[in-house]
N, C-alpha and C positions, 0 to 999 in steps of 0.2 A: 600375512598380514598387511593391507593395506586400507583401513578404515580410520579414521582419525579417534573413534572409543580405545581401537588398540592402544594408537599411538597413545594419548592421555595415562592408559592402566601401566606405562613405563614410568611415570615417577611416581615415587612407591610413597606410599602412609609417612607420614614419623614419625620414625622409630625401625623401618621397614630398611631392607637391600634392594640396589635395583638389581633386575635379570639382567642382568649386561649379555646376554648371548640372547634373548628378545631385543633389546640394543642392537645387537650389530645384523640382528636377522631383521630389524626393520630399517637401519640404515646402512647397507652394504659396504659403502664407502667407507665407513670406518675401521674393514678389516684391515684396505692399507697402512689405518696408520699402526698398527701392529709395527710393518714393517719400515715405519716412517723413522730416520732418527733426528737428533735434535742437538744443536752446540751445547757439551756440556755447560759453558759458562753460565746459562740461561737454566738448564733442564737436564743436572743431573741424574735424574732419575732413567734420563733414557728416552725411549720413542715414543711418539706422541701419542698412542692406545692407553700406555702405562700412566702417564702426565694426565690423561682424561680423565681415566678412571678415577685418579688421586683427587682430581678439582670437583667432580661431581660427588665424592665422599666428603671435602671438604663443605663445600654446600650445604649437603643437607644438614651436617652438624652445626651450621651455624644461626644460632639462636632469631637472627634478624629472619631467617629464611624459614624457621618453624614456625614463627606467626602470622607470615603470611596467608592471606585468601588461595584454593584451591587452585583457580585460574593462574592468578602469580607463581606460584608454584609451578604447574606446571611447564610456564613461559619461562620462568628463569631457571629448571632442568635442564630442558630441553634445549636452550642455550648454552648451557657448559656440555652439556655433550655433543654438540655438535661444531662449538664454538671452532675447534681447528681442523676442522673438516676440510677444508683445501689445501691446507698444509705437506698434502702427499704429490700436490700435483701444483706447487709450487715452490718445492725445494729447489734451492740450489746449491752446488759443494764448490767452494772455491780449489781447482786446483796443486792451487801451491800453498796455501795453507790448511787446509783441509776444513776453514768454517764453513761450518751450516748454515743456511737462513733461509726465510721461508718470505719473500717481500710478496706484499700484495695478500697473504691468507686471508686475514682478517675479510677484506672486502670481496675476494674471490668465494670464500666461504658464505657471507651471505647469499650470494649467487645461490649456489651449491643447494643450502638450503635450503631457499625460496622455490628451488625446483623440486627438490624431494617432499616439502611439505606439502607445496600445488597437487602433487600427484596423491597424495595422501587426503588430501582431502581437509587439511587445516582450515580453520576460518580465519576468514581474510585479516583479521585483527590481529589477531594471535599470533598468526606466521607471523607479519611484518613486522610484532614487538618482540619476537625472536632472532630476525634476520637483522634489525637495528642496532640488537645488543649484540651479537654476531659481529656486525661491521665495527665496531667500535670499541670493542672488548676490553682493549687495552686502553683508551685513553685516561683513565684515570690515575696509572701508572708514573703517566707523565703532565698530568694537568699543572701541576705547579709551576710547570717552566713555562706555561701557556701553549699555545697553537705553534705550529712551525710556522705560519703567517703573521705572528709577533703579535699575536691575539693573547686579551689577559685570560688568567683563569676566571674571571665574573665573565666574560662573554661566554667564552666556551660551556661550561654548567649552563648559562641563560638560552646560548642555542640547543644544548642536549634536548635541554626540558621541554622544548617543542618539538623534539624528534622520538624520544623515549621514557619512561620513567625511570630518575634516574635513581632509585633507591634500587631497582632490579640491576642498574649497572653497575653499582658501586658493589652489590651480593656478589657479580659475576666476575669482576674484578678481584674480589678479595679473595675468593676461591681460586681463581686462578694462579694468583701467589703462593695460595697458601699448599695446594695441589704439587709443586715442585721442590726442588732442590736447588738449592741458588743459594749465592754472598748473598746479602743485607737483604734478605728477604724482610726482614723487620723495615726497615726503612722503608720500602714501597708500602707496605700495609701502613705504614703512619702515613704516609702520600694519601693516600688512597681514604683512609680516615677525616684530614685533611678536604679534600675533594668534597666529602660526606659534608663537613662544616659550614665549604663556602656556598655548597648549594641553600643549605638551610637559612643562611647568613639573607641568601639573595630570595629567600620565598621561593626557592623552586623545588625542591627537593623534593617534591609530591605531586606537583604542577606545574604547569610550561609557565615560565615568566611572565610577569603580569604589562604587556605596553598601553600604551592609550589608542593607539588603533590600528590597526592593518600594514596601511602604508608607512608609517614611521616603524613598524614591526620589520617589514620587507626592509628596508631602508636598511636602518641599523645589522642586519643580519650578511647583507650585503655591501658593508663595510661603512655605510656613511658614517660622519661626526655629528649624529644626533644622539639625545638625553632620551628615553624609554617615554619617559614620561610625560614629555612636552610633544605635540601636534606638529609634525614637518607637513610646512605646505605641498599639495600636490598640482603640480601641473597639471592642465588640462590637457588628454590625449588619448585612445583608441582604448575603448572598451575592448580587450581581446580575451575568447574563448582558446586556450589549447589545449587541443586533445591528448589522449598520449594511451597507449594501449598495442597490444601484438595485436598484429594484423587478423580479419575477422571474429574481434571482439564485440563490436555492435557500434563503431565510432559512428559512421555514418548514419544509420537509425536513430543515436543518439543527437544527434545534431540536426537533422531533418524534426526530429519532435522538438526540439529547446531554442533550438536556433532559426528555422525556419526560412525567415526572412533576410539572411547575413550573408555578407560574401564572405567566398571560403575559400583558403590558401590553402593547395594538397599536393603534394609532391604526386601523387597519383594521378591527379587531374593536368599535373605538368605533365607528366607522362605520356600521357596520351594525348595532349594538345601537340606534344614534341614526336610522337610516333614511337617513343624507346620503350622495349620491353623490361619489366625489373630487374633491376640490378647491371643495367649497360647505361654509363655516362651518366653517371649520379651527380656530381657535380657538375654540370649543363643541367640536370635537373633543379636541382637545387639554387643555382642559381637565376633562373626563371621562375620560380614561388618567393624567391625574397625578393628580387624585385616589384612583384607585385606587391606582394606585403608592405611595401617601402611606400608606394605611393597610398595605400592608404593608410597607413601609419601618416603619412604630413600631413594627410586630410584629417584625418583626427576622429576616421570613420571607426565602426566597432563591426566585426571582423572573425571568423571562426579559422584557428591556422590547425588543421587536420591533418595529422602523422603517428610516426609509432610513438615516435621521443623515448624512444627505451629505454637510452642509457643518461646518465645524470650528464656526463661529456654533453652527449645531441637533444639534449632539453635545454643546457646551459647557452649554447649557439641559437636557438630561438633567445630565447629569454631575454638576453644580453642584448641581446637587437630591438628586440619591445621594451625590454624598460630604458634603454638610448635613449626613446623618441616619446619615452613618458607616459606608457604604456597602462592601464589596470590590468591585469592578468587572472582570471580566471581559469587554472587546471584542473580539467577535466579529466579525472585515470577510468578507464575501463577493463573490465578481466571476465574469463570465461575458462571455463576448463577445459585439459588438452584433448578430451573425444571431441569437446564440445568446436573447440579453434577447430581441427582438423578437419572433421564435419563437415565445419561452414565453407571453408578454403576449398574445400574440392569439391562443392558446388560454384564456388565465384568464379566467374568471366575474368580470371585475373594471368598473368604470368608467373605468380609468386607460388611457388612446391609448396608441398609440404613437408618437405625434408626442408626446403630451404628455410620453411617458418620455424622449424624442431631447433634448428639452427642459431636463428635470431633469440632462442631463450638463455643464449648463453652471457647474454648480454644486457640481461633483463634487469634494473633496478628502477625502485619501486617510486616515486615522486615521495617527498619528504612536505611536512604541511609550513616549510621556511621558504619554498621555492618561487611562492606566487602570492598574493595578497588572499589568496582561495583559493585552497585546493580540495576540492571534489574528489570523493572515491563511490561511483559507483561497482559494484561486486552482484546485483540482483544482472538477471538474460535482459540479453537487449538483443534482437536479431538483426541479422548486415542483411 
């Protein structure tokens, strides 16, 4: 099974039973779930696969799920099927107490699901909706407590509404809680219902929360003390296009077609100027590029920052610098199939091998709409 049409067929029509063997065939990593233990305090049902089956069946039985359109059913079904796909690779057992934990399994699971669905040809929008659900699938359990950064539940639902469909997240969270054996299950389900009510009260249960403009929205989500409905004055600064995407995805061509006459800050150009191979003295390369960017930022000059920016951590380093100088940012993400990337990369005059390119996929986190003033997703073909 290797076609998206086959993957969609895994999601049963209302009233039907899933073909779990077909699910295992489609996503072989789920086989590991059968052998992955869980902490009995939160998962009295046992291994991860048993839990996954319970979650899927609880989801299919929920009236809210049955009322969804087919595309949304497929999205949340696959999110439920894959929500714990990374537990096997993140399991930690305390040698003294025997306690079992899977730290970071949600975020890691989103990356693992992204790679699998990418190779299976899932449409970009549906794939990313699934992956964003997986990345935060437990958040509604604790939403009333606010985030670890001290943000309010209202802030949290507003933020999530810009990243995903809150309705689907609440459904996934409810199925996740119903599909397990643990104390105070009903208390957490009540919390999820309150999470729904907060989102409804904020008018962002089925749509992104409304802001007066993009700069106010960006500043709000970055922690500024601003009111969403009153515009925040934007200081003059550079207009910067930040490129994002795996090597050979077409970033250089996009820049040539769309930002031809602008200065470009590029790690690849810095490597070439410094005479360094890919992966060598990366700190020196980064400082060289950053120094060039700072000159442009101080002059309020428009420019392009052309780099892979694959992980949120790497994007944050660039974006934090740009916002510190008052830049207005357009973030442009490009994508190709694995086959196309490797074919293009093998033909490029580059020190980056295909083996290293494929290793980079393991850090692959797609930018979300809240990271810049404007985020553009280009998933059509761009020749490098």
